[in-house]
N, C-alpha and C positions, 0 to 999 in steps of 0.2 A: 177676191184679189190672192192670188198667192205670193207668200213672203218668203223670198228668195233665201234671205239670211238665214232664217228660222230652218227653211230646207237644207240648207249648207251646211248650218250649223247640227241636224239632226244626223245628214249624212256623215258627217266628220265623225260623231258622236259612235255612228254604229260602226265605223271601219274602224275605231281606236278600239270598240268593245271586242269585235272579229279579229282584230290582231292578238287583243292582250287576251282572248282563249285561244285561241290558235298556238299564241308563246307557252301558256300554259299546259296546255295538250302535249305540244311539244315536249316538254320539259318533265310531263308525266309519263309519257311516253318510254322517255330516258332512265328514268329512274325506275320503270315496272320494270326495262330490259336488264339495268344496271342487277337489279334484287332479282331475276330471273335467272342470271349468270350466277349469282355468290353462290360460294358453296352449302349446302346444307349436307350435315356429318350424321353418319349412324354406325356407333360405337363397337367395333366388333369385338376390342377386351379392354379394358378398364384395370390399373391393379391400382389398391389404394394409395394414395400419397396424403403428405403434408403440407400443410396452411402452404398459401404463396406467401414470400417473404419480398424484400426489398432494398437492393443491394444499395440504391440510390445513384450518389456520386462519387462513387468506389469501384477501382478493377476489382471485384472478388468474386466475379461469377461463377470461376472454381469454387471457391469456398462453400458459395451458397446452393450450387447443383450439388458437389457432393456429399457435402452435408445430408440435402433433400434426398441420396438416393440411400446410405447410411439409414437415415430417419425411416426412410419406405422400407428397407431391408429388416431395421430393428420389430417396424407395424408389422410388416410378410412374418416373422417369424416370432415374435411375443405375442399379439396382438397391442404391444403399448405405445400410446401417440408418444413422443419426444420433439422439444425442439433445443434444438444441442446446439450451442452458442459458437456464431461466425467469430466475433473477435477475441473468442480464445485462438482459433485456428490462426487468425493473421499475425496477430500477437506474439506468438512462439514465429512464425515463418516467415514472419518480415527481419525477425532478430537471426534465425537463420542462416537467411540470404546477405541480409549483411555482412557476416561474419566470413561466410563465403566469397564476397564480392572483394569484402579486403584482404583474403587470404589467396586471392589470384591479382591482387593488382590493377584490379578494374578491367579486366579482360570476362570477367560475367557481369549478364546484364543486370542492375537493380533497378527492379520495378514493382508496378501494383500489383502484375499478373502474377499468376502460380497454374498448378497442372492438381488433375484430381490425385496424383498421388501427392502431392504436397499435406493432402488431407489426412490422406491413409495412413502418412508419416507421420502425421502429429497425433492422429488417436492412438498409433501403437505402438509411440515412444516418449508422447508427455502427457497421454490420459484427453480429457476433454469433461467439460463441466453444462449445467444446462445455463440457455439464457438467462434467466434469473440470477446468477450465479452472479455475474461480471455486469458492469454499468450499460445499459444499453445504447446502441449503435447513436453518434452523435451529441449523448447526451454531456461528455467529458467538453465538451466543448461550444456549448448553448444550444446544442440544435436536436431534429427530431430523428433523423433519418443521417448517414456516413453520408461521410463530405469531406472527400481526401484530399482535398487541392489544398490546402493550406498543410496538413502532415505530412505531406511528399515533398511540399518545399521547402520544409525546413528538414526531412531525412535525410536527401537524395544530394544534395551539398557536403551533410555532413558525411556520409559515405563514402562518398567521390574523392572529398578530399583527403582522407585517409587512405582510400585504395592509389590512390596516385603520386603521395608521399615520398619523399624523397630523403624518408628517416628510415636510421638504419635497424632501429629496432622500436617499437610499439609498444604501451603500456598499457595496462587492463583497464584503466579508469575510463578509455572510450568506450567501450563495451557496458558500462552501469551508464554513463551519460545517454546512449542510443536509447535502452532498456528504459529511460527515465522520460526519453521521448516518445517512445511508443506507450508506455503507459500511461502518460497524460493526457494521448488523443483516444487512446482503445480501453483504457481501463485497467487495471491490476489484474493479472492472472491470481485466482483464487488459490492459495496452499486448502486450506479447508473448507468446504461450505456442507449443510445442511440444505438436501431434497428428500421431501416425502417421509421426515420426520427420522430422517437416518444420515448422519457424518458420514461425508466422502472427502476423497484426494479426488485429484482426477484422473490419475492411474485405476483405483477402483473406484472410480467410477464408467470410466471405460471398460473394464474389465466386466462390468454387472449386468452392459448390455447386452452380450449374450452372445457378441460375434465374434468370427475368426478369422484375424486378417489375414488370414491365407487362404482365403477361398475366392480371395477377391482375383480376378485376371484383368490386364489391359490389353485392346487388341487393335490393330492397324494395320491397313492394306498399302504397302508401297514395292517398286521393283528393284530399288539400288540394294536393298538386301536381302537374304533369302527365303524366302517362303518358311514355314514351319521352324522360324527362329525368334530368339526375340532380342530385341534393341533398342536402345533408347533412340526416341523418335525426336529428329535434333531440330528441335524449335527452343528459342532463348528460356519461353518460362518455361522448359523442363529441367529445369537447374540441377536438379535432384537426379539429375541419370534415370529416372524411372523406365523400366522395360514394358514392352508391348511386344505382345508375339502379331509376330506377320505372316498375315493369311490373305490368298488369295481375295481379291473385291467380292466376290458371289457370297464367300462365309460370313461376311459381315453383316449382311441383312438375313442370313440364314440364324445367324447367333439372336442378333435383337429379335425376330420371330418370333424365335423359339424361346427365348427369355418371356417376353409380352406372353404370351404365351401358358405359360410354364408356371404363371402367375410373380414373374420377376419384375425388376426396373432396371434402366443404365446409366450411366452416369457418362454425358457423352461431350464430347469438347471438337470445335468445327470452327470452319469458317460460315458468318452469317455479312459478309461485307455482298453477297451478291444481290443483285436487284430483284432477283425472287424474291428474297427473306422482304415482307412488309414488316411493318410495326403494326397493323394491324390483327396479328396475330397469325399468318399464312406462312407459307413457303413454298414452292416451286421452283425447280430446275427446269427455268426458262430456255426453249429454243429459241433463239432471239431470231435466224434465217428465215424461221417459219411464220416469227410477231411479223415481221419486217413484209412480207408477202399479205398477212393478208392486214397490214397497214394498208396497205396498195401505195408504200413509202421503200426507200431505197435504205442503206445499209451507210452510209455518210451520214443523210437526214438523223436515224436512228441516232448514231455515235455523239450529233451536234446538242440532243438534248439530254437536259442534265435528269439527275438521276431520281426525284421529282417527279416530273415530266412522263419518263420513263417508266416510273410505278402506277401514274394515273392511268397510263395506257394499258396495262398490262390489269389494273383492278377493272375496269373497265371488260376487258376480255373474260374477266371470269373464271368458271369451269371450262371456256376454251381454249385456255392459255395453254399452248402445245410444249411440250416437256421431252429435255436430249434425255436418253438413255445413258447413263454414265460406264464412263469404261474405265481398265485398268490403265490403260496409255495416258489417256484424258487425268486420272489424277496423277500419273506419275509428272507429266509434263506442266501441271498445275503449282504442282509442291518445288517442283524444280526452279520456277520461273516465279516465285512468293507472291501465284495468285491465289491460292490453297495454304492458306494460314488459320491458326488457332487462336483465332481475337473473342470465340465466346465460348459459354459453358451451361448445358444445361441439361434436364432430366426428362428423360423416355420415361412412360408410364403407361403405354398405349397406344392403341391400335381403331382407325377410323375408315370409312370411307364416304366419301361424296357419289352425288347423285349419277355419275356416271361410272364408278364404278370404281374410280381413282383412290389408291389406299394413301394415307398417311400417317405418321407417328403423333400421339399425343403428347404434347414435352412440354411441360412445366417450366418458367420463364421464373426470374428473377429480377422484372423490372416493377413488382407490383401487381396492382388491378388492373392491366393495361389492356389495350388492343381490343376486337372484337369478342374475345372469350375470357376474359377478364383474368390474363394470368397465362394463360395457355396457350399455345399456338399448334396449329396442325401443320406438319410440316411433310411434304409427299415423303414416299420412301427414296426415291429419286435425288432429292436433293439430299436427304442425311445420307444416304452412299456417296454419292459424289463430294459431298462438301465433310466427310467427317477425319480428322485429324488422328484423333484414339478412342476410345470408349474403356468404361471399366466394368466389369458385371459381375457377378458370381459364377463360381466354373463351373457348380452344379446347374447352372441353367444353360452350357453351351451342350452343343449339340454331341451326343458322345463319340461319333465318329470322328470328329474335327476335335474334339478332347484328346483321344487317345491317340492324333497325329503330334499333338504337343511334348518336344522331348524334353520331359523334368528330368 
C-alpha cells in the first residue's frame, strides 16, 4: 500500500532541492557574468612610485598626492627613495593660510584643502624633512592616523574670530597662539635633524633632493581665459593664486601621455564626485543616457536611484559601460555650473588598457591600500580629461610643440 504522506514528503523535498539548485545556478551565472564583465588590465607603461599612504580623516589629498609626485621625481632622477613628511607641509601651509584669511578679514576661505602649488611653495620656501623627523600622523593626540575633526574644530573658530574682529589693530600674540595649536596636533617642525648620519635644516634637505623647482608647470583648460596664457584657476583652495597654463583640452591628454611614456608622472587635481568614480578602484565617464537605454529604464527612474544604487548598476555593466567623449564646451559648462570641482588630488603614474582596448591612467590614491587594486585606481582617459581641474608636471615631459607655445 502506498504511503501518500511519504510520497508527498519526498516530492516536496525534491521540489525544495530543485529550487535551491536553480537559485544557486542563477546566482552562479550572475556571479560569472559579473566576473566576465570585470576589467582585466594590461599595463602599457608603468613608472616607479613610492609606497601607498593613508591621509585618513584629513582633507590633505593635495599634500599626499603632490609629495608622492615629488618623491617619484626624485626616484626618477636619482634612484633614491624618500618618504617626505606631509605634516611638515600642512604645518606651514595652514599657518600661511590663516595669516592670509585674517589679512583679508575672512574674505578668503580657511579650510583643510589646498593645491599642488601649496606643496611646491612650501618645498621651495620652507624646505621639507623626512617623515621620521616629525611626529607620525595622529600620534600627537593618541591616534595612529590623521584625524583633523577636533583639530579644525579648535582652529577654525580661532581664525574666523580674528578675521571678523572689529579690532582696529591685532597683536602678534594670535600667531603664536595659533602656531601652538598647529604644533599640538601636527607636531613641531624641526629646525635641524639627522638623516642617514648627516645633519640638515629643512632648507638644506630640500636642496639635497636634486630637484629644480622651476621645472614644474601647471596646466588647465578653460575658455574663459585665452589659450596659451597663464591664469590662477578660480577655486577656493587655490588661495596662493598659483598659475596654470591654459591650453586646449586635447593638449591635456597629449601632455599626460607624453609624460608617462617618457618616464615622468603627474600630480592631478580634479573632480571625483561623479557616479563613474567608484570606491572599488575604477573611474569611467559614464554616458548616462546610453546606460538608461541598456537598463530598459527611463531617465526619471534612474535619477530617483540613490548614488549607491546607480553605482551598483554600473558595476554590473562593467566593461560594457558606455562612455561620453569629453568636450571643451562641456568642461566649461560644468566648471561654470559648479559641477566640475577640485575635490581630490591624486598621482598619475601609468597607462593600462582593459580587454576591450579602452585605455586608463594608473593613479595612486592616498586612502591606504583600499579598493580592488590596493590603493591604485584605474581611471579612463575620458574621465581624467573631462574631470581635470589642473595638474602639475615636469616641463621636460611636455611635448615640444606645446612647450614652444608657452609665452615664458
